[in-house]
N, C-alpha and C positions, 0 to 999 in steps of 0.2 A: 490729225497726224496721219502720215502716209506709212503703210506697212507693206512688206513684200512677203507674200505667201509662197513658200518653196515646197514643191511636191516632186518627188522622184517616182516614176512609175514604169512598169514593163509588163505588158500583156495582162492587165487587170482592168480593162475598160469599164466593166460593170461596177466594180467597187469604186473606181475613180469618179464615175458619173454620180454615184450616191454621195460621195464627199462634196462634189461641186454643187449638188442639189442642196445639201445641208448648209453650204456657204450662202446660198441665195435665200435661205429661210431664217435668217438671223433677226433677233430683236433689234430695234433701232439703236444705232451707235454712230459715232462720229469719225470712224476710221475711213480713210481713203486708201484703198488697197489695189495692188497689182498682183497677179498670179503668174508665177513662172513654173511651168511643168517641164521637167526633163524626162524625155522618153529614153530610157537607158538601154538602147538597142533598137533594132528595126521593128516597128510595131505599127503596121498599117491600120489595123482594126481600131486601136485606141486613137490614132491620129485622125482617122475619118470621123470618129465619134465626137471629137473636140471641135470640129469645124463649125458645128451649129451652136456652140456655146456663145452666149451673148455678152458675157462679162469681159472685163479687162484681162486678157490672157496672152502670155507669151509662151511659145513652145520651143524648146531646144531639143532637136531630134538628133540622136546619136545613132549612127549606123552600126557601131560596135559598142557593146556595153563596157562601162568603166566600173571601178569600185564605187559603192554608194557615196563615199566621201568625196571622191573626185567629181562625181555627177553634181553633188550639192555645191561644190566649189564653183562650178560653171554658173550656177544660178546666183550665187553670192556676187560674182563679178558683174552680173547683169542687173542686180537689184538696185533700186534707188530709194527704198523706204527707210524710215528711221529704225524700224525693227524688222528683222528677218524672222518669219514665223515658219518653223519647220513642221510640216504635217505629213504623215504617211498616207499612202493612197488607199489603205484599207481601214481608215477611221471615218467616223461621221461626228459632227459637232452638235451638242445640245443647242437649243435656240438662243440661250442666254450667253453663249460663249464670248462673243465680242463685247457685249455690254459689260460683262464682269471683268474682262481683261482691261477695258477702258478705265474702270474704277481702280484696278490695281496699279495702273501706270500713271496715276495722278502724282505719285512720287517717282523720283528718278531711279530706274532699275537697269542693270546691265543684262540681267537674265531673268526670265519669268517662265514658269512652267507649272504643270499639274499632272495628275495621274491619268492612266488609261484604264477604263473599266469595261467589262464585258458588254457587248451590244445586247440590248433587250431581246432580240430575236435569235440569240446564239443557241447553238445546239446544247444538248445535255453535257457533252464532253467539254465544250468551251466554257460553260458556266462553272463546271467543276474545276477547270483549270484556273479560271479567274479567282476562285476561292483559294486554291492551293498556292497561287502566286502571292497571296497576302500573308502567308505563313512565314514567321521568322526562321523556321527550320529549313525551308526551301529557298528563301530569298534574302535572308538576313536583313540588313538595313535598307536594301533596295525594294523591300516590300511596299514602301510608301508609293512607289511608282504605280502600283496596281490597286491601292486601297480606296474603297468607297469612302468618300469624305465624311459620310454620316457615322462611320465607324472609327474615325480619328478623334481623339479627345478634343474638347473645345479649347483647351489650353495648348494644343499642339503648336509649337512655334512655326511660323512660315518662313522666317529668315533662315536660309540654308547656310550651314557652316561647312558641310562635307561635299555637297554637290551630287551625292549619290542618289538623291530622290528623283532627279530629272531624267526624263525619257525622251528620246529623239522624235517620237511621233507626236509630241505635244510640247514644243520648245520655242520660246521667244528669245532672241539675242539682239542686243543693240548693235547695229551694223558699224557704227563709229568705233565701238570698243574693239572689234576685230581689226578694223583698219589701223587704229592707233597702235595696236600691239602686234600687227602683222601676223594675225592668226587665221587659220582655216582648218578644215577637216584634214586629218592625215590620210592620204589616199592609199596607204599601205594596209588599211584595215577594211575588211569586208563585213565586220560586225563590231558592235560596241564602240564605234568611232566617236560617239558623243562623249564617252567617258574620257577619252584622250583630250578632246577639245576643252571640256569642262575643267579637267586638271590643269591644262595650260592657262586657261582664263583665271583660275583661282590663284595663280602665282602673282597676279597683279591686284592692286586695290580694286575691289568690286562690290557690287550690291546684287545679291541673288535672292529671289523670292520664290518659294514653292507654295502655291495656293491650292490646297486640296479640293476646293470647289470648282477649280478651272479644269474639269476633266473632259476627256473625249471618249467616245464609244469606239472600242477596238475589236476587230475581228480576230479572235484568238486562234491559235493553231487548231486544226480540225481533228487531228488524231495523234496518237502516241508517237508515230514515226516522225512526223513533222516536228513535234515538240522536242524529242530527244536529239534530233539533228541540230536544231537551233540552240539548245542548251549546251550541247557538246561544243559547238562553234563559239559560244560565249566564253566557256571555260578556256578554250584554246587561245582566243584573242585576248583574254584577260592576262594570260601569261606573256603574250607578245607585248602588251602595253607595259607590263612590269619590266620586261627586258629592255625596251626602248626608253622607258621613263622610270628608272629605279626609284625615284622619290615618290612615285604614286603607289608603291607597294603597301598592301594591307594583308596581314597574316590571315585574316578571317576567310579570304578567298581560297586558301589552301585547305580549309577544313574538309570539303567534300573529297579532295584527293586523299587525305589521310584516312577518311572513312572507307574509301575504296580499297586502299592498301590493307587496312585492318580486316576487311571482309576476306580478302585473298589470304591473309595470314592465319585465319581461323583454323584452317586444316592442319597447320603446324602447331597451333597453340591450344588445340582442343583439350589436351590433357591438363592444362593449367586451370586451377579451380575457378578463377574469375575471368576466364577468357571471353565468356559470352555476356558478362555484365554490361559492357558499353553498348552492345547491341540491344540488350533488354531495355536499358535506359532510353536509347534512341526510339525504340518502338513505343514505349510508354509516352514519351514526349509527343510522338507523332499522333498517337491516339487522342491525347488531351487536346492538342491543337486542332485536330480534325473535328472533334466534338464542338469546340468553341466556334470554329469557322462555320460549321453547318447548322448551328442552332441559334445564332444571333440574328436579330431582325426576323425576316420572314423565310430565312433559309430552311431547307428541308434536309432531314437526316438521310434521305435517299441518295444524296450526293456523297455521303461519308466514305463508303468503300473506295470510290474512285479518287476522292481527295487524298485519302490515306496512301493509295498506290502512287498517285502523281507526285507527292512529296518525295517518295523514295526514288522514283525514276528521275526526277529533276536533280536530286543529290548525286545519284550514280552517273548520270550523263555529264553533269558539270565536273564531277571528279575525274572521270575518264578523259574528258576534254582538257582538263588542267594537266593531267599526267602526260597526255600527248603533247601539249604545248611545252612542258618542261623537257621532255625527251627531245623534241625538235630544237629547242633552244640550246640544249647541251650539245647536240650533234653539230649545230652551226658554230658553236664556240670552238669545238675540237677541230673543225674544218679550217678555221682561220688562224690556228696556232702555228 
């Protein structure tokens, strides 16, 4: 079977080289693959580093950067494989990745994916973040995108009904499915573009499979600033996707925004006897989940204070991003009246 590996990259030549190295160190498998790398902007350093690569490689060099979705669409047009395999340039693959994927594709699937987990050589912050992302308090049902497969119950179903488990850094899509239904990434999104595409795919008869053992190692955000900026953007773009595709709306994504509004209202409600009760419940839940996340397997309680803080910061950043998205959507509606 021929597959097309799609990687969008910009000025991360070292990380991209590590990904390509992991591609060359895979266990035996029977995939015949082509690699399409989209350099999303002028990037002479990365371009020169790819010249010596010996494998089957196509490079699409863009002088001016596009949205990530638009860049991936260019690679989709060039691809000839039965499956399009979307990988981020800051991941590496375990040695069994393709041999396991080959087993999964013995049955006909329109989409296959698995989680991203923290790279073994990650920093203290990155490892704590990897734990915090597995919390239902910070990630709701998308926590499976980051869950170590050994921590998922043996009876966890792999047949996806929601599509919310899939993450774009580790995603296989049957190319003929996109062609048949005239689908591609929405180039209006600079984040969460996979959510929109998966929602559109789910409107047609499909077979989606999320395999927790088909994980990739991902370089997580390195500090709080990077994390909060990314989570804020996710909240903003989630509202944008709801505005453009109202049938994709899920009320759970508004919970962080309600939490932020509640915190702002505490100064007005402080005389009410039960004003602080929701906050107390939230903090207790955070403590309980932090303890569970940092004590299972070989995890260490030394991560606990940071995991506790990260869950709060992710909730606040997503909530503020959601409120920003709602305000922007409201202003745009007023403008066109």
